[in-house]
C-alpha positions as CSV (number, residue, x, y, z in Angstrom):
1,M,21.1,19.6,-13.3
2,Q,17.7,21.5,-13.4
3,L,17.8,21.2,-17.2
4,V,18.3,17.4,-16.9
5,T,15.4,16.9,-14.5
6,F,13.2,19.2,-16.6
7,V,14.0,17.1,-19.7
8,S,13.3,13.9,-17.7
9,A,9.9,15.3,-16.6
10,M,9.0,16.3,-20.1
11,L,10.1,13.0,-21.5
12,G,7.9,11.3,-18.9
13,G,5.1,13.6,-19.9
14,L,5.4,12.6,-23.6
15,V,5.5,8.9,-22.8
16,F,2.5,9.3,-20.5
17,F,0.5,11.2,-23.1
18,G,1.2,8.5,-25.6
19,L,0.2,5.7,-23.2
20,T,-2.9,7.6,-22.1
21,V,-4.0,7.9,-25.7
22,L,-3.3,4.2,-26.3
23,V,-5.3,3.1,-23.3
24,F,-8.2,5.6,-23.2
25,A,-8.5,6.7,-26.9
26,P,-11.0,3.9,-27.8
27,Y,-13.3,4.8,-24.9
28,G,-13.0,8.5,-25.6
29,C,-13.7,8.1,-29.2
30,A,-16.8,5.9,-28.5
31,L,-18.1,8.6,-26.0
32,L,-17.3,11.6,-28.1
33,A,-18.0,10.3,-31.6
34,P,-21.6,11.8,-31.8
35,L,-20.4,15.2,-30.7
36,L,-17.4,15.2,-33.1
37,W,-19.7,14.1,-35.9
38,L,-22.2,17.0,-35.2
39,R,-19.3,19.5,-35.0
40,H,-17.9,18.2,-38.3
41,R,-21.2,18.4,-40.0
42,R,-21.7,22.0,-38.8
43,L,-18.3,23.1,-40.0
44,E,-18.7,21.3,-43.3
45,K,-22.0,23.2,-44.0
46,V,-20.3,26.5,-43.3
47,A,-17.4,25.6,-45.6
48,Q,-19.9,24.6,-48.4
49,Q,-21.6,28.0,-48.2
50,D,-18.2,29.6,-48.8
51,E,-17.5,27.0,-51.5
52,R,-14.5,25.7,-49.6
53,P,-13.5,22.0,-49.2
54,W,-13.6,20.5,-45.7
55,S,-12.2,17.3,-44.2
56,W,-12.1,15.4,-40.9
57,G,-8.5,16.5,-40.5
58,Q,-9.6,20.2,-40.4
59,T,-12.1,19.3,-37.7
60,L,-9.9,17.3,-35.5
61,R,-6.6,19.2,-35.7
62,P,-7.7,22.3,-33.6
63,I,-9.1,20.0,-31.0
64,A,-5.9,17.9,-30.9
65,R,-3.8,21.1,-30.6
66,R,-5.9,22.3,-27.7
67,L,-5.7,19.0,-25.9
68,V,-1.9,18.8,-26.3
69,L,-1.4,22.4,-25.2
70,G,-3.7,21.9,-22.2
71,Y,-1.9,18.8,-21.2
72,L,1.5,20.5,-21.4
73,V,0.3,23.4,-19.3
74,V,-1.0,21.0,-16.6
75,H,2.1,18.8,-16.8
76,L,4.5,21.7,-16.4
77,G,2.4,23.2,-13.6
78,F,2.5,19.9,-11.7
79,F,6.3,19.7,-12.2
80,A,6.7,23.3,-11.0
81,W,4.5,22.5,-7.9
82,Q,6.5,19.4,-7.1
83,W,9.8,21.3,-7.5
84,G,8.6,24.0,-5.1
85,K,7.2,21.5,-2.7
86,W,10.4,19.7,-2.2
87,N,12.8,22.6,-2.3
88,F,11.6,24.6,0.7
89,V,13.2,25.5,4.1
90,D,12.0,22.2,5.7
91,N,13.9,20.1,3.1
92,A,17.4,18.7,2.8
93,H,19.6,17.3,0.0
94,Y,18.5,19.8,-2.6
95,A,20.5,18.3,-5.4
96,A,18.6,15.0,-5.0
97,K,15.3,16.8,-4.8
98,Q,15.7,18.0,-8.4
99,Y,15.4,14.4,-9.5
100,F,12.8,13.6,-6.9
101,A,10.5,16.3,-8.3
102,A,10.9,14.9,-11.8
103,G,10.3,11.4,-10.5
104,Q,7.2,12.4,-8.7
105,V,5.7,13.6,-12.0
106,T,6.4,10.2,-13.6
107,A,5.1,8.4,-10.4
108,A,1.9,10.3,-10.5
109,Q,1.4,9.3,-14.1
110,R,2.0,5.6,-13.3
111,K,-0.4,5.8,-10.4
112,L,-3.1,7.2,-12.6
113,L,-2.6,4.5,-15.2
114,T,-2.5,1.7,-12.6
115,L,-6.1,2.7,-11.6
116,V,-7.1,0.6,-14.7
117,L,-3.9,-1.3,-15.4
118,H,-1.9,-3.8,-13.3
119,P,1.5,-2.5,-12.4
120,D,3.1,-5.4,-14.3
121,N,1.3,-4.5,-17.5
122,P,3.8,-4.2,-20.4
123,V,2.1,-1.0,-21.5
124,L,3.7,0.7,-18.4
125,W,7.2,-0.5,-19.2
126,P,8.5,2.8,-20.8
127,L,7.4,4.8,-17.8
128,T,8.7,2.3,-15.3
129,K,12.1,2.2,-17.0
130,L,12.2,6.0,-17.0
131,Q,11.3,6.0,-13.3
132,E,14.1,3.5,-12.5
133,A,16.6,5.7,-14.4
134,I,15.6,8.8,-12.4
135,Y,15.8,6.8,-9.2
136,H,19.3,5.5,-9.8
137,V,20.7,8.9,-10.8
138,G,18.9,10.8,-8.1
139,I,19.9,8.6,-5.1
140,K,23.6,9.3,-5.9
141,Y,23.0,12.7,-4.4
142,L,21.8,11.3,-1.1
143,P,24.1,10.4,1.8
144,E,24.6,6.6,2.1
145,N,23.2,6.5,5.6
146,D,20.1,8.6,5.0
147,G,16.8,6.7,4.9
148,E,15.2,9.0,2.2
149,K,16.1,6.5,-0.6
150,G,13.7,4.1,1.1
151,L,10.8,6.6,0.8
152,W,11.7,7.0,-2.9
153,R,11.4,3.2,-3.4
154,N,8.2,2.9,-1.5
155,S,6.5,5.8,-3.3
156,W,7.6,4.9,-6.8
157,F,7.9,1.1,-7.0
158,L,6.0,-0.5,-4.1
159,Y,3.0,1.7,-3.7
160,P,1.4,0.6,-7.0
161,Y,1.1,-2.8,-5.4
162,T,0.6,-2.0,-1.7
163,R,-2.3,0.5,-2.1
164,R,-4.6,-2.3,-3.4
165,N,-2.8,-5.4,-2.1
166,L,-1.8,-6.5,-5.6
167,T,0.7,-9.3,-6.3
168,P,2.8,-9.7,-9.4
169,Y,1.5,-11.7,-12.4
170,G,1.8,-15.4,-11.9
171,T,1.4,-15.4,-8.1
172,D,-0.7,-18.1,-6.5
173,R,-1.0,-20.0,-3.2
174,F,0.7,-23.2,-4.5
175,H,3.8,-22.1,-6.4
176,V,6.7,-19.9,-5.3
177,N,6.8,-16.9,-7.7
178,P,10.3,-15.4,-8.0
179,R,8.8,-12.0,-8.8
180,M,6.7,-12.1,-5.6
181,V,9.8,-13.1,-3.6
182,A,11.7,-10.2,-5.2
183,L,8.9,-7.8,-4.3
184,L,8.8,-8.9,-0.7
185,D,12.6,-8.6,-0.5
186,E,12.4,-5.1,-1.8
187,A,9.6,-4.3,0.7
188,W,11.6,-5.6,3.6
189,T,14.8,-3.7,2.5
190,T,12.7,-0.6,2.2
191,I,11.2,-1.1,5.7
192,V,14.7,-1.6,7.3
193,T,16.0,1.5,5.5
194,L,13.1,3.6,6.7
195,C,13.1,2.3,10.3
196,T,16.9,2.2,11.0
197,Q,18.3,5.2,9.1
198,P,17.6,8.8,9.9
199,L,15.9,11.2,7.5
200,A,17.4,14.6,7.5
201,D,14.5,16.0,5.5
202,R,11.7,16.7,7.9
203,Q,9.0,16.7,5.2
204,M,10.3,13.3,4.1
205,Y,10.2,12.1,7.7
206,R,6.5,13.0,8.0
207,E,5.8,11.3,4.7
208,Y,7.5,8.1,6.1
209,L,5.3,8.2,9.2
210,L,2.1,8.3,7.1
211,S,3.1,5.8,4.4
212,F,4.8,3.2,6.6
213,P,1.7,1.4,8.0
214,V,0.4,0.5,4.5
215,L,3.8,-0.9,3.5
216,A,4.2,-2.9,6.8
217,N,0.7,-4.3,6.5
218,Y,1.4,-5.4,2.9
219,Y,4.6,-7.2,3.9
220,R,2.9,-9.0,6.8
221,L,-0.1,-9.9,4.7
222,F,2.0,-11.6,2.0
223,D,5.2,-12.8,3.7
224,A,3.9,-16.4,3.9
225,Y,4.4,-16.4,0.1
226,Y,8.1,-16.9,0.7
227,L,7.4,-20.5,1.8
228,V,4.6,-21.7,-0.5
229,E,4.4,-25.4,-1.1
230,K,2.8,-27.1,-4.1
231,K,0.6,-29.6,-2.2
232,T,-0.4,-27.6,0.9
233,G,-0.1,-24.0,-0.3
234,I,0.4,-21.3,2.4
235,R,0.8,-22.2,6.0
236,A,1.4,-19.5,8.7
237,T,3.3,-22.0,10.9
238,R,6.1,-22.2,8.3
239,I,6.9,-18.5,8.9
240,I,6.7,-19.0,12.6
241,K,9.3,-21.8,12.5
242,H,11.6,-20.0,10.0
243,P,14.9,-18.7,11.4
244,I,15.0,-15.6,9.1
245,Y,11.4,-14.6,8.4
246,F,9.9,-14.9,11.9
247,P,12.6,-12.6,13.5
248,R,11.7,-10.1,10.8
249,E,8.1,-10.1,12.1
250,K,9.2,-9.4,15.6
251,R,11.3,-6.5,14.5
252,L,8.4,-5.2,12.4
253,T,6.2,-5.4,15.5
254,D,8.5,-3.2,17.5
255,W,8.7,-0.6,14.8
256,L,4.9,-0.5,14.4
257,L,4.4,-0.2,18.2
258,R,6.6,2.8,18.4
259,L,4.9,4.5,15.5
260,E,2.0,6.0,17.5
261,E,4.4,7.9,19.7
262,Q,6.2,9.2,16.6
263,W,2.9,10.3,15.2
264,R,1.9,12.2,18.3
265,A,5.3,14.0,18.3
266,E,4.4,15.6,14.9
267,P,1.1,17.6,15.2
268,E,0.7,17.8,11.4
269,V,1.1,14.0,11.1
270,W,-1.2,13.3,14.1
271,G,-3.9,15.5,12.5
272,K,-3.7,13.6,9.3
273,V,-3.9,10.2,11.1
274,Q,-7.1,11.4,12.8
275,K,-8.5,12.6,9.6
276,H,-7.7,9.5,7.6
277,P,-8.6,6.4,9.7
278,K,-7.2,4.0,7.1
279,I,-3.7,4.9,8.2
280,E,-4.3,3.8,11.8
281,A,-6.4,0.8,10.6
282,A,-3.4,-0.5,8.5
283,R,-1.1,-0.2,11.5
284,L,-3.6,-2.1,13.8
285,M,-4.2,-4.8,11.1
286,A,-0.5,-5.5,10.8
287,L,0.0,-5.5,14.6
288,I,-3.0,-7.8,15.3
289,R,-1.7,-10.4,12.7
290,L,1.9,-10.1,14.0
291,H,0.8,-10.5,17.7
292,G,-1.3,-13.5,16.6
293,N,1.9,-15.2,15.1
294,I,4.0,-14.4,18.2
295,I,1.3,-15.8,20.5
296,R,1.2,-18.9,18.3
297,S,5.0,-19.2,18.5
298,E,4.7,-19.2,22.3
299,L,2.0,-21.9,22.1
300,M,4.2,-24.0,19.8
301,A,6.9,-23.7,22.4
302,G,4.5,-24.9,25.2
303,R,4.0,-21.5,26.9
304,F,0.7,-19.7,27.6
305,S,-0.6,-17.3,30.2
306,C,-3.9,-15.5,30.1
307,N,-2.4,-12.5,31.9
308,S,0.8,-12.1,29.9
309,P,1.7,-8.7,28.5
310,L,1.5,-10.1,25.0
311,I,-2.1,-11.3,25.5
312,Q,-3.2,-8.0,27.0
313,S,-1.6,-6.1,24.2
314,Y,-3.4,-8.3,21.7
315,R,-6.7,-7.6,23.4
316,E,-6.1,-3.9,23.4
317,L,-5.2,-3.8,19.7
318,R,-8.4,-5.6,18.8
319,R,-10.4,-3.2,21.0
320,R,-8.9,-0.2,19.2
321,F,-9.5,-1.7,15.8
322,A,-13.0,-3.2,16.2
323,G,-14.3,-1.2,19.2
324,D,-16.5,-2.3,22.2
325,E,-19.5,-1.1,24.2
326,K,-17.6,1.9,25.4
327,T,-15.2,2.7,22.6
328,K,-15.7,3.3,18.8
329,G,-13.1,1.3,16.9
330,V,-11.0,2.9,14.1
331,I,-12.7,0.6,11.6
332,E,-16.1,2.3,12.3
333,R,-14.6,5.7,11.3
334,I,-14.0,4.5,7.7
335,S,-16.9,5.9,5.7
336,N,-17.0,3.4,2.9
337,K,-19.0,0.4,4.1
338,K,-17.6,-2.0,1.5
339,T,-14.0,-1.1,2.6
340,R,-15.0,-1.5,6.3
341,D,-16.4,-4.9,5.8
342,I,-13.4,-6.2,3.8
343,L,-10.9,-4.9,6.4
344,Y,-12.9,-6.2,9.2
345,E,-13.2,-9.7,7.7
346,M,-9.5,-9.8,6.9
347,T,-8.5,-8.8,10.5
348,I,-11.2,-10.1,12.9
349,Q,-12.9,-13.0,11.1
350,N,-9.9,-15.0,9.9
351,G,-9.2,-18.4,11.4
352,Q,-6.5,-17.3,13.8
353,A,-8.3,-14.2,15.1
354,M,-11.5,-16.3,15.7
355,F,-9.4,-18.9,17.5
356,Y,-7.9,-16.4,19.9
357,K,-11.3,-14.9,20.7
358,Y,-12.6,-18.4,21.5
359,V,-9.5,-19.1,23.7
360,L,-9.6,-15.8,25.6
361,Q,-13.3,-15.9,26.2
362,D,-13.8,-19.6,26.9
363,F,-10.6,-20.4,28.8
364,C,-9.3,-17.1,30.2
365,H,-12.8,-15.5,30.7
366,Q,-11.7,-12.2,29.2
367,P,-13.7,-10.1,26.8
368,V,-12.3,-9.7,23.3
369,A,-13.5,-7.2,20.7
370,G,-15.0,-8.5,17.5
371,R,-18.1,-10.3,16.3
372,F,-18.0,-14.1,16.4
373,F,-21.0,-16.3,15.6
374,M,-20.4,-20.0,16.4
375,G,-22.0,-22.3,18.9
376,K,-19.8,-23.9,21.6
377,E,-19.9,-27.4,20.3
378,M,-19.1,-26.2,16.8
379,K,-16.2,-24.1,18.1
380,D,-14.8,-27.0,20.1
381,N,-14.9,-29.3,17.1
382,Y,-13.7,-26.8,14.5
383,F,-10.8,-25.4,16.6
384,G,-10.0,-28.8,18.0
385,D,-9.2,-30.1,14.6
386,I,-7.1,-27.1,13.4
387,F,-5.4,-26.1,16.6
388,A,-5.2,-29.4,18.5
389,N,-1.7,-29.0,19.8
390,E,-2.2,-25.3,20.8
391,L,-5.4,-26.2,22.6
392,S,-3.6,-28.9,24.7
393,V,-1.1,-26.2,25.9
394,I,-3.9,-23.8,26.7
395,K,-6.0,-26.3,28.6
396,E,-3.0,-27.4,30.6
397,A,-2.0,-23.7,31.4
398,T,-5.6,-22.8,32.4
399,R,-6.4,-25.9,34.4
400,E,-7.4,-24.9,38.0
């Protein structure tokens, strides 16, 4: 088995090397051409003094050999590190881990290439197919009821999309894309696997706790693409009314709410969450959006209360994300300003979030975290057009 996984890792290395040369060689040649030319000229002069012929092949072959040898050393070192990392005392299912170590090498190569290429790019097809082959063989060594296979799927096939919120080729707001639907289905299946099946491997369990928020936030961000319509595009209310997809959002809310307690129970995980605020930011972003949809479902059913636990939970989530006069929000702990601004706008300055701030401040007289610049008359007119039915319910419920 170790020989098979070693061969798989080496095959992935050869494919990756070829693809890397294909993608980056033109840039490398353009950058290094002057240095290569100077080296060639120097070696050519030395050869002429000794009355020996000299060619470009003689100049480039030693460099190519060193590059290949250096790459193989790094590649084998990474495979050995992965093998040792996942075959320690804190691990389980050691037969499967042989394949996971090989698959991690291929996954790392794909992640590197997807820094410049879209995950759907045909250039990546050989590595993707090799990754799928390793996955389908490796999970045969996992128990049927163990959630570890969900972590394999998330790390190898979903993360290339979720880390930058990418969608498959051909996805837009006015046409249902079967590939996007398939990706969302795979994301949901993975979420259910991770959240409902135990993980015997403690290291895998800790990886799940850290990676789950990004996956959950991606699913919540794009689940409306299940119900795209040609004329009107994406509407959040379609998800809220749907008998399958909206119950999923409620289940996802419960799993995300319990996540903080799970983090705190693992000191190593809790330390990483504190060190990397994007993890907590992803969880809060998903929860704020999910709470917003649940509140809207209550409004559509004719129910609203300023003091309901749902409303108070929503206010607390926004406070922890955006901060207030007394508390620094998690978004402020992200060092990159561009990233901060994008995440803030996505979460706090979308139409639904601004509507709830308007409602809770103007009708419930409760402070809500987040900046909001709009005059009262403009707010009344703007929200009165978009949320007319919801406002009727709120006015009736808050009438003294």
